[in-house]
Every structure is written in structure tokens, then in C-alpha cells.
C-alpha positions as semicolon CSV with decimal commas, in nm:
position;residue;x (nm);y (nm);z (nm)
1;M;-1,738;23,034;34,034
2;S;-1,652;23,363;33,989
3;E;-1,424;23,301;34,326
4;T;-1,159;23,216;34,157
5;L;-1,201;23,410;33,783
6;K;-0,874;23,517;33,595
7;T;-0,838;23,767;33,307
8;T;-0,582;23,765;33,106
9;V;-0,519;24,004;32,803
10;K;-0,339;23,865;32,518
11;P;-0,176;24,019;32,219
12;T;-0,363;24,102;31,912
13;Q;-0,123;24,022;31,669
14;G;-0,250;23,721;31,388
15;V;-0,609;23,675;31,517
16;D;-0,893;23,647;31,332
17;V;-1,251;23,578;31,302
18;W;-1,488;23,449;31,017
19;I;-1,826;23,579;31,124
20;P;-2,101;23,748;30,898
21;C;-1,964;24,120;30,803
22;S;-2,220;24,396;30,932
23;Y;-2,246;24,582;30,619
24;C;-2,116;24,310;30,338
25;G;-2,369;24,090;30,402
26;K;-2,132;23,780;30,373
27;A;-1,900;23,601;30,622
28;T;-1,536;23,752;30,640
29;C;-1,253;23,741;30,826
30;H;-1,227;24,040;31,054
31;H;-0,916;24,075;31,221
32;A;-0,874;24,136;31,615
33;L;-0,798;24,566;31,677
34;S;-0,868;24,447;32,123
35;F;-0,904;24,082;32,227
36;V;-0,911;23,965;32,586
37;A;-0,994;23,603;32,730
38;T;-1,134;23,578;33,044
39;V;-1,067;23,141;33,217
40;D;-1,385;23,054;33,485
41;E;-1,300;22,793;33,714
42;S;-1,551;22,589;33,926
43;P;-1,338;22,579;34,336
44;D;-1,262;22,217;34,270
45;G;-1,144;22,261;33,905
46;D;-1,335;22,008;33,737
47;V;-1,517;22,306;33,517
48;Q;-1,361;22,561;33,378
49;V;-1,518;22,839;33,125
50;W;-1,342;22,983;32,815
51;D;-1,473;23,361;32,748
52;N;-1,344;23,546;32,404
53;Y;-1,438;23,893;32,367
54;Y;-1,259;24,071;32,059
55;I;-1,342;24,413;31,853
56;L;-1,289;24,316;31,496
57;Q;-1,240;24,504;31,177
58;C;-1,393;24,376;30,872
59;G;-1,105;24,292;30,610
60;G;-1,313;24,381;30,356
61;C;-1,532;24,672;30,409
62;K;-1,353;24,758;30,740
63;T;-1,680;24,770;30,960
64;I;-1,617;24,752;31,329
65;S;-1,753;24,481;31,521
66;F;-1,778;24,359;31,838
67;C;-1,754;23,941;31,896
68;E;-1,763;23,745;32,200
69;Q;-1,675;23,325;32,192
70;S;-1,780;23,118;32,498
71;S;-1,716;22,771;32,535
72;N;-1,675;22,570;32,896
73;S;-1,505;22,217;32,907
74;E;-1,855;22,033;32,991
75;D;-1,981;22,111;32,644
76;E;-1,850;21,862;32,358
77;V;-1,993;21,857;31,963
78;F;-1,858;21,546;31,830
79;D;-1,647;21,625;31,395
80;P;-1,765;21,412;31,187
81;Q;-1,422;21,447;30,989
82;S;-1,202;21,397;31,252
83;E;-1,366;21,177;31,446
84;E;-1,283;21,323;31,735
85;L;-1,448;21,585;32,040
86;S;-1,437;21,946;31,993
87;L;-1,534;22,213;32,231
88;A;-1,816;22,367;32,137
89;V;-1,806;22,727;32,067
90;T;-2,068;22,963;32,091
91;T;-2,045;23,304;31,920
92;R;-2,257;23,652;31,969
93;V;-2,162;23,894;31,738
94;Y;-2,349;24,269;31,825
95;P;-2,472;24,451;31,596
96;S;-2,652;24,109;31,550
97;R;-2,646;24,046;31,158
98;I;-2,800;23,783;30,910
99;A;-2,577;23,583;30,714
100;G;-2,555;23,595;30,360
101;R;-2,848;23,881;30,384
102;S;-2,760;24,260;30,371
103;N;-2,937;24,512;30,377
104;L;-3,148;24,638;30,092
105;E;-2,985;24,868;29,899
106;H;-3,232;25,100;29,812
107;D;-3,433;25,101;30,086
108;Y;-3,491;25,404;30,144
109;L;-3,761;25,360;29,879
110;L;-4,035;25,178;29,997
111;P;-4,333;25,392;30,206
112;Y;-4,288;25,419;30,560
113;P;-4,464;25,235;30,743
114;V;-4,342;24,961;30,506
115;N;-3,994;25,002;30,528
116;K;-4,003;25,054;30,931
117;V;-4,190;24,694;30,951
118;Y;-3,972;24,563;30,739
119;A;-3,638;24,717;30,979
120;E;-3,784;24,585;31,251
121;T;-3,809;24,216;31,096
122;R;-3,476;24,206;30,979
123;K;-3,406;24,257;31,260
124;A;-3,595;24,021;31,472
125;L;-3,447;23,760;31,220
126;A;-3,112;23,856;31,353
127;N;-3,110;23,844;31,666
128;D;-3,304;23,445;31,613
129;Q;-3,621;23,567;31,714
130;P;-3,827;23,291;31,451
131;I;-4,163;23,404;31,654
132;L;-4,109;23,789;31,623
133;A;-4,009;23,745;31,274
134;G;-4,291;23,523;31,113
135;I;-4,495;23,828;31,320
136;G;-4,282;24,059;31,122
137;I;-4,335;23,900;30,792
138;R;-4,710;23,883;30,799
139;A;-4,711;24,257;30,897
140;I;-4,469;24,323;30,643
141;V;-4,782;24,178;30,380
142;E;-5,020;24,374;30,552
143;T;-4,889;24,711;30,491
144;V;-4,853;24,620;30,137
145;C;-5,178;24,514;30,126
146;K;-5,256;24,818;30,230
147;N;-5,013;25,032;30,101
148;K;-5,170;24,937;29,737
149;S;-5,535;24,960;29,905
150;A;-5,565;24,572;29,764
151;A;-5,928;24,475;29,801
152;G;-6,070;24,157;29,974
153;D;-6,192;24,057;30,344
154;N;-5,834;23,825;30,430
155;L;-5,506;23,817;30,355
156;E;-5,540;23,578;30,109
157;K;-5,780;23,706;29,868
158;K;-5,570;24,062;29,927
159;I;-5,294;23,889;29,809
160;D;-5,419;23,783;29,504
161;D;-5,574;24,150;29,474
162;L;-5,216;24,180;29,476
163;A;-5,108;23,930;29,189
164;N;-5,361;24,082;28,958
165;K;-5,320;24,454;28,966
166;G;-4,894;24,309;28,950
167;V;-4,769;24,420;29,254
168;V;-4,634;24,088;29,310
169;T;-4,637;23,766;29,122
170;A;-4,873;23,487;29,124
């Protein structure tokens, strides 16, 4: 496909992308500071791939992000509202983030081992790695149990002990 790669630089005025903000934690309008679009065609012209690359600034807190949006002529999705097919668009945002979830406001108050496991688990969630995130959530619970000297010979009993101590709710 790359034999006929054509890259164009488009003006940035009026280009806005709605993505979750890494600082605000919610979907906000980000303004493009820079924008590059590429079009890649197969030699026979049957398949086209479009990639848009943005350097974005949050319209609220002014945090800078990078965003890549990709689509191709072969991937379409049905829109039930318009009852039409449209191109499927894949959006990747860097640094990765979780919509609706900002960092803990006072995470520095967590004991260091808990904070470390929490930070890594959050990254796994933000990068759509559910198995690692699940392992991380268990590791957070185990680390809290260790930090609070929870009694018991398995995790369930340790959690029950934390509830008895008032560290977690029943």
C-alpha cells in the first residue's frame, strides 16, 4: 500500500476533537494546534486508508495531547439514527486516559506500595488491558491487606478482617 502514500498538511483553524482530557477526566473539546492527514491507497485504488494526526489542547484546562484517528474504506458501521453506513473511526489518544475518571486528587496520601500498584493498575485500565487491570485490582487489595496487617489465611478472610477493623465497608 505504501507505494502511493500521499501526505497533506491541512490548516488547523476550526479543527476540534472531542476526547477525554487527561487532566480534567471528562470529555472536552480539544482544539488542534497542529494537524496532519495522510491518505494511503492500494495500487489498484480499491482500498483507501485515512490517518489524521493531531496535537491538541484542551479547551478547558489547556493540557496538551496527541491524537490519532484512523479509518479505511473497508470498515463501515451502521448508524441506527440516520439508518446509513458510515466509516468506522478508531481513535487513540496519548497519553492514554479513562473517560470520566481523573487521578486520585490526593494520591500522595496513600502508602507508597499502594500508590505504586494503584498507578500501574490505572495505566493498565487506560490502555485497555483488562487482564492486567484485574490483576492490578487484586494486587491493590492485597497490598492494602498487607499494609493494614489484615488477619486471615486467604484474601476473603483478610478482606473480612479489614471490614471488621472499619478500613473498608462490609
